[in-house]
C-alpha positions in Angstrom: -15.9 11.3 12.4 -16.7 9.4 9.4 -15.8 6.0 8.6 -13.5 6.9 5.6 -11.6 9.7 7.6 -11.2 6.8 9.9 -10.0 4.6 7.5 -7.7 6.8 5.8 -6.4 8.7 8.7 -5.3 5.0 10.1 -3.4 4.7 6.7 -1.3 7.2 7.7 -1.4 6.0 11.5 0.2 2.6 10.1 3.3 4.6 8.3 4.2 6.3 12.1 3.9 3.0 14.0 6.2 1.2 11.4 8.8 4.3 11.7 8.4 3.9 15.6 9.1 0.1 15.5 12.0 0.4 13.7 13.7 2.2 16.6 16.7 0.2 18.1 15.2 1.1 21.8 11.9 -0.3 20.8 12.8 -3.3 19.2 15.1 -4.7 22.3 11.7 -4.1 24.2 9.5 -7.6 25.1 7.0 -8.9 22.6 4.1 -7.3 25.4 6.0 -3.8 25.5 6.1 -3.5 21.8 2.5 -4.6 21.4 1.6 -2.3 24.1 3.3 0.6 22.8 1.9 0.1 19.4 -1.5 0.4 21.0 -0.6 3.4 22.5 1.2 5.0 19.5 -1.8 4.4 17.9 -4.1 6.4 20.1 -1.3 9.1 20.1 -0.7 9.6 16.2 -4.4 9.4 15.9 -5.6 12.1 19.1 -6.3 15.4 17.7 -3.9 18.6 19.2 -4.6 21.5 18.4 -7.4 20.4 15.6 -4.9 18.0 14.0 -3.5 14.6 15.1 0.0 13.3 13.6 -1.7 11.2 11.1 -4.0 14.2 9.8 -0.9 16.3 9.4 0.7 13.5 7.4 -2.7 12.7 5.3 -2.7 16.4 4.9 0.6 16.4 2.9 0.3 13.0 1.1 -3.4 12.0 0.9 -5.3 8.6 1.9 -3.3 5.9 1.0 -4.6 2.9 -0.8 -5.7 -0.7 0.4 -2.5 -2.0 -0.9 -0.2 0.3 0.9 -2.2 -0.5 4.0 -2.1 -4.3 3.6 1.7 -3.9 3.1 2.3 -1.5 6.0 0.1 -3.9 8.4 2.5 -6.9 7.4 5.5 -4.6 8.1 4.3 -3.6 11.3 3.2 -7.0 11.9 6.4 -8.3 11.2 8.3 -5.9 13.2 5.9 -6.2 16.4 6.5 -10.0 16.7 9.8 -10.3 15.1 8.8 -12.5 12.4 9.5 -13.1 9.1 8.0 -11.5 6.1 4.5 -12.4 5.6 5.6 -12.6 2.0 8.3 -14.1 0.2 10.3 -11.8 -2.5 8.7 -13.5 -5.6 5.4 -12.4 -4.1 6.8 -8.6 -3.2 8.7 -8.5 -6.4 5.3 -9.7 -8.8 3.5 -7.3 -6.6 5.6 -4.4 -6.9 6.2 -4.9 -10.5 2.6 -4.8 -11.3 2.2 -1.6 -9.2 5.2 0.0 -11.2 3.9 -0.8 -14.8 0.6 0.8 -13.2 1.8 3.9 -12.0 3.4 4.3 -15.8 0.2 3.8 -17.2 -1.9 6.0 -14.9 0.2 8.9 -13.8 1.4 10.2 -16.6 -2.0 10.2 -18.2 -3.8 11.6 -15.5 -1.5 14.8 -15.5 -2.4 15.7 -19.1 0.0 14.0 -21.2 -2.4 12.7 -24.2 -5.5 12.2 -24.5 -6.0 8.7 -23.4 -7.0 8.5 -19.7 -7.0 4.6 -18.4 -7.9 6.5 -14.6 -11.6 7.1 -15.7 -11.7 3.2 -16.1 -12.0 3.0 -12.1 -15.2 5.1 -11.8 -17.3 1.8 -11.6 -16.4 0.4 -14.9 -17.3 -3.5 -14.9 -14.7 -4.1 -16.9 -12.0 -3.3 -14.8 -13.6 -5.7 -12.3 -13.9 -8.4 -14.7 -10.1 -7.4 -15.9 -9.0 -8.0 -12.1 -10.7 -11.0 -11.8 -9.2 -12.7 -14.9 -5.7 -11.5 -14.0 -6.6 -13.0 -10.5 -7.5 -16.7 -11.5 -4.2 -16.7 -13.7 -2.3 -15.6 -11.0 -3.3 -18.2 -8.5 -2.9 -21.1 -11.4 0.6 -19.7 -11.2 0.7 -19.8 -7.7 0.9 -15.9 -6.7 -1.8 -15.2 -4.4 -0.7 -11.9 -2.7 -1.8 -9.9 -6.2 -5.3 -11.8 -6.3 -5.6 -10.8 -2.1 -5.0 -7.0 -3.4 -7.4 -7.0 -6.0 -9.9 -9.1 -3.9 -9.6 -6.4 -0.7 -9.3 -3.3 -2.9 -12.7 -4.5 -5.0 -14.6 -5.1 -1.9 -13.5 -2.4 -0.2 -14.2 -0.1 -3.3 -17.8 -1.6 -3.5 -18.4 -0.6 0.4 -16.6 3.0 -0.1 -14.6 2.5 3.0 -12.2 5.6 1.5 -13.3 9.0 0.3 -12.4 8.1 -3.2 -14.6 6.5 -6.0 -12.5 5.6 -8.2 -11.3 2.0 -8.1 -7.4 2.7 -9.0 -7.5 4.7 -5.8 -8.2 1.6 -3.8 -5.4 -0.1 -5.5 -2.4 2.5 -5.7 -1.5 5.5 -4.2 1.4 7.9 -5.3 3.8 7.2 -2.4 3.3 3.5 -3.3 4.1 4.3 -7.2 6.8 5.9 -6.7 8.5 3.5 -3.9 7.3 0.4 -6.7 9.1 2.5 -9.6 12.5 3.0 -7.1 12.2 -1.0 -5.8 11.5 -2.1 -9.9 14.4 -0.1 -10.8 16.8 -0.8 -8.5 16.1 -4.8 -8.4 16.7 -4.7 -12.3 19.7 -2.6 -12.3 21.2 -5.4 -9.9 20.3 -8.1 -12.3 21.7 -6.3 -15.0 25.1 -5.5 -13.2 25.4 -9.2 -12.1 25.2 -10.2 -15.9 27.8 -7.7 -16.9 30.0 -9.2 -14.5 29.3 -12.8 -15.0 
């Protein structure tokens, strides 16, 4: 198995693990048993049966997940596994999902043929995009945001080492399922804030 295939399959394996850890029966298990179940579950979903594993089946439907998705899924699995508070607070998560929602609106419509502009092309080895992310990361850190700079750093590093099949940096930052989730959460939160203001 190529390393890029292992990375892609492992990202989808995290989805299955998170779903399993959300089951009431699993949540009642002790910490050691949950950890054992998670390790066993990873092997099960990665093991091919009839030439295709559960992770491979999901990969065939949605494609590879981005490094951002893998980071968020890993944090969610960790929180469920050890029954801890979310790794990042609501402020950090809202900033990340808000930016991802904006990226989704900027990237996907144009990539699907809306207009002649295609920002997605800038992810193919452009120094400008890396510089923009570095400057944005510094600006965010000055305002005490650390999740987004971490995402930028992990995505850029992974892209530099070709850890996923894609050669486009944007695919390391965002994927279609994450884009849909970010848009849904951002719209939902903004609607809730608008309703509260109207009631006040």
